[in-house]
Kinemage of the C-alpha trace (Angstrom):
@kinemage 1
@onewidth
@group {chain A} dominant
@subgroup {mainchain}
@vectorlist {calphas} color= white
{ca unk a 1} P 0.000 0.000 0.000
{ca unk a 2} L 1.061 3.572 -0.610
{ca unk a 3} L -0.047 7.061 0.360
{ca unk a 4} L 0.727 10.155 -1.711
{ca unk a 5} L -0.214 13.437 -0.102
{ca unk a 6} L -0.492 16.695 -1.996
{ca unk a 7} L 0.033 15.244 -5.453
{ca unk a 8} L 3.074 17.349 -6.239
{ca unk a 9} L 5.169 15.529 -8.835
{ca unk a 10} L 7.860 17.705 -10.325
{ca unk a 11} L 10.168 15.362 -12.128
{ca unk a 12} L 13.633 16.559 -13.074
{ca unk a 13} L 15.561 15.319 -16.086
{ca unk a 14} L 19.021 14.252 -14.945
{ca unk a 15} L 20.711 17.282 -16.563
{ca unk a 16} L 18.408 19.699 -14.706
{ca unk a 17} L 18.969 17.859 -11.419
{ca unk a 18} L 22.743 18.027 -11.936
{ca unk a 19} L 22.494 21.766 -12.629
{ca unk a 20} L 20.437 22.225 -9.456
{ca unk a 21} L 23.001 20.195 -7.528
{ca unk a 22} L 25.759 22.482 -8.794
{ca unk a 23} L 23.836 25.576 -7.647
{ca unk a 24} L 23.189 24.054 -4.213
{ca unk a 25} L 26.882 23.108 -3.899
{ca unk a 26} L 27.942 26.647 -4.832
{ca unk a 27} L 25.467 28.164 -2.375
{ca unk a 28} L 26.889 26.058 0.491
{ca unk a 29} L 30.501 26.405 -0.713
{ca unk a 30} L 30.809 22.633 -1.071
{ca unk a 31} L 33.853 21.879 -3.176
{ca unk a 32} L 33.091 18.185 -3.695
{ca unk a 33} L 30.396 15.565 -3.188
{ca unk a 34} L 31.578 14.643 0.321
{ca unk a 35} L 31.291 18.269 1.436
{ca unk a 36} L 27.833 18.544 -0.109
{ca unk a 37} L 26.721 15.321 1.611
{ca unk a 38} L 27.853 16.835 4.919
{ca unk a 39} L 25.288 19.657 4.575
{ca unk a 40} L 22.118 18.904 6.536
{ca unk a 41} L 19.219 18.321 4.128
{ca unk a 42} L 16.949 20.472 6.318
{ca unk a 43} L 19.416 23.350 5.900
{ca unk a 44} L 19.265 22.981 2.124
{ca unk a 45} L 15.472 23.131 2.089
{ca unk a 46} L 15.383 25.982 4.619
{ca unk a 47} L 18.225 28.151 3.283
{ca unk a 48} L 18.579 27.585 -0.436
{ca unk a 49} L 16.802 30.509 -2.051
{ca unk a 50} L 13.425 29.904 -3.645
{ca unk a 51} L 12.016 32.441 -6.027
{ca unk a 52} L 9.098 33.002 -8.349
{ca unk a 53} L 10.873 35.872 -10.090
{ca unk a 54} L 11.531 35.420 -13.811
{ca unk a 55} L 15.161 34.685 -14.571
{ca unk a 56} L 15.824 33.454 -11.040
{ca unk a 57} L 16.361 29.723 -10.593
{ca unk a 58} L 13.264 28.243 -8.992
{ca unk a 59} L 14.026 25.184 -6.902
{ca unk a 60} L 11.670 22.255 -7.199
{ca unk a 61} L 12.531 19.205 -5.177
{ca unk a 62} L 11.319 15.978 -6.714
{ca unk a 63} L 12.143 12.708 -8.443
{ca unk a 64} L 15.027 12.623 -10.906
{ca unk a 65} L 14.477 10.907 -14.234
{ca unk a 66} L 17.858 9.239 -14.407
{ca unk a 67} L 17.008 6.550 -16.974
{ca unk a 68} L 17.857 3.788 -14.492
{ca unk a 69} L 15.776 4.024 -11.331
{ca unk a 70} L 13.160 6.276 -12.907
{ca unk a 71} L 12.941 5.997 -16.686
{ca unk a 72} L 9.967 8.332 -17.252
{ca unk a 73} L 8.188 11.127 -15.394
{ca unk a 74} L 5.951 9.819 -12.593
{ca unk a 75} L 2.660 10.470 -14.394
{ca unk a 76} L 3.955 8.903 -17.618
{ca unk a 77} L 5.201 5.863 -15.662
{ca unk a 78} L 1.704 5.411 -14.232
{ca unk a 79} L 0.031 5.916 -17.609
{ca unk a 80} L 2.360 3.268 -19.077
{ca unk a 81} L 1.379 1.052 -16.125
{ca unk a 82} L 5.046 0.557 -15.300
{ca unk a 83} L 4.598 1.365 -11.623
{ca unk a 84} L 4.119 -1.018 -8.733
{ca unk a 85} L 0.419 -1.806 -8.744
{ca unk a 86} L -0.416 -1.395 -5.071
{ca unk a 87} L -3.503 0.045 -3.375
{ca unk a 88} L -3.085 3.826 -3.275
{ca unk a 89} L -4.538 6.572 -1.107
{ca unk a 90} L -3.913 10.055 -2.408
{ca unk a 91} L -5.248 13.538 -2.123
{ca unk a 92} L -4.566 17.096 -1.098
{ca unk a 93} L -5.328 19.615 1.612
{ca unk a 94} L -7.246 22.860 1.287
{ca unk a 95} L -4.508 24.860 3.029
{ca unk a 96} L -1.574 23.490 0.995
{ca unk a 97} L 0.004 26.923 0.672
{ca unk a 98} L -0.292 28.028 4.321
{ca unk a 99} L 3.364 27.323 5.040
{ca unk a 100} L 4.661 27.772 1.492
{ca unk a 101} L 2.991 31.071 0.572
{ca unk a 102} L 5.472 33.244 2.490
{ca unk a 103} L 8.329 31.571 0.575
{ca unk a 104} L 6.710 31.438 -2.872
{ca unk a 105} L 5.130 34.869 -2.708
{ca unk a 106} L 7.772 36.848 -0.819
{ca unk a 107} L 9.016 38.740 -3.875
{ca unk a 108} L 5.665 40.008 -5.140
{ca unk a 109} L 5.585 43.624 -6.266
{ca unk a 110} L 4.074 46.154 -3.882
{ca unk a 111} L 1.377 47.242 -4.214
{ca unk a 112} L 0.089 43.968 -5.664
{ca unk a 113} L -2.559 45.535 -7.866
{ca unk a 114} L -4.470 43.993 -10.784
{ca unk a 115} L -1.744 44.830 -13.295
{ca unk a 116} L 0.959 43.232 -11.116
{ca unk a 117} L -1.252 40.187 -10.491
{ca unk a 118} L -1.878 39.698 -14.229
{ca unk a 119} L 1.858 40.012 -14.921
{ca unk a 120} L 2.787 37.401 -12.286
{ca unk a 121} L 0.189 34.963 -13.656
{ca unk a 122} L 1.482 35.547 -17.194
{ca unk a 123} L 5.048 34.845 -16.055
{ca unk a 124} L 3.977 31.701 -14.203
{ca unk a 125} L 1.749 30.054 -16.825
{ca unk a 126} L 1.887 32.133 -20.008
{ca unk a 127} L -0.415 34.685 -21.614
{ca unk a 128} L -3.445 32.480 -22.381
{ca unk a 129} L -3.588 30.507 -19.130
{ca unk a 130} L -2.653 33.605 -17.151
{ca unk a 131} L -5.677 35.461 -18.554
{ca unk a 132} L -7.948 32.528 -17.735
{ca unk a 133} L -6.519 32.300 -14.225
{ca unk a 134} L -6.989 36.043 -13.682
{ca unk a 135} L -10.669 35.686 -14.639
{ca unk a 136} L -11.213 32.622 -12.442
{ca unk a 137} L -9.111 33.542 -9.383
{ca unk a 138} L -10.329 37.041 -8.555
{ca unk a 139} L -9.712 39.334 -5.613
{ca unk a 140} L -13.499 39.635 -5.312
{ca unk a 141} L -13.784 35.903 -4.776
{ca unk a 142} L -10.737 35.500 -2.506
{ca unk a 143} L -10.467 38.878 -0.761
{ca unk a 144} L -7.218 40.080 -2.340
{ca unk a 145} L -5.002 39.480 -5.355
{ca unk a 146} L -2.388 37.859 -3.108
{ca unk a 147} L -4.911 35.389 -1.662
{ca unk a 148} L -6.275 34.666 -5.161
{ca unk a 149} L -2.719 33.916 -6.336
{ca unk a 150} L -2.134 31.710 -3.293
{ca unk a 151} L -5.230 29.632 -4.096
{ca unk a 152} L -4.270 29.452 -7.792
{ca unk a 153} L -0.764 28.216 -6.974
{ca unk a 154} L -2.169 25.619 -4.544
{ca unk a 155} L -4.571 24.379 -7.209
{ca unk a 156} L -1.891 24.342 -9.913
{ca unk a 157} L 0.803 22.661 -7.830
{ca unk a 158} L -1.130 20.327 -5.580
{ca unk a 159} L -4.824 19.771 -6.276
{ca unk a 160} L -4.722 19.348 -10.057
{ca unk a 161} L -1.671 17.062 -10.079
{ca unk a 162} L -3.225 14.931 -7.346
{ca unk a 163} L -6.370 14.502 -9.449
{ca unk a 164} L -4.331 13.718 -12.589
{ca unk a 165} L -2.373 10.965 -10.871
{ca unk a 166} L -5.494 9.525 -9.172
{ca unk a 167} L -7.267 9.403 -12.548
{ca unk a 168} L -4.295 7.691 -14.190
{ca unk a 169} L -4.095 5.151 -11.363
{ca unk a 170} L -7.819 4.426 -11.591
{ca unk a 171} L -7.417 3.472 -15.258
{ca unk a 172} L -4.878 0.762 -14.409
{ca unk a 173} L -4.546 -2.183 -12.055
{ca unk a 174} L -4.021 -0.088 -8.904
{ca unk a 175} L -7.006 0.410 -6.631
{ca unk a 176} L -7.056 4.090 -5.664
{ca unk a 177} L -8.943 6.066 -3.044
{ca unk a 178} L -8.849 9.845 -2.875
{ca unk a 179} L -9.371 12.490 -0.214
{ca unk a 180} L -9.366 16.263 0.082
{ca unk a 181} L -8.979 17.738 3.549
{ca unk a 182} L -10.963 20.941 3.839
């Protein structure tokens, strides 16, 4: 049996993971692999800069598609039915971004008006999806542009991917149950 909470599957091609590793090593002044291994993993997650600003490396921790252990992205592996077919419980939580919002949204322009909000959405998901997101995730519905963006990011990162994986699992040999904590 397996449990997957929050549905976040950001796979990294090996080259991207190696590039990220180089940046982490530089940040912690690790001159070799032994020095990098000596850095506490919690320190890496806590201290390595995260950013949603264009042109700034955005760190996504996740599985590495190395061609040996993981040959394909997680969703593709499931769609190909090349995963271990075990009973699965998966879902997401309403407040996914409670802890992450201060990190993801710390560099937002001030004031975060409609124009700034539209620009951030455009940079995150492109012109067409950004316009659709702006229309669907409104300050009127969520109280502010920042809260609307927080809900959008939670949906995009956690809720939608959780549903995609659950749907893919349900079409194969794995029994799947889903939840959503409100």
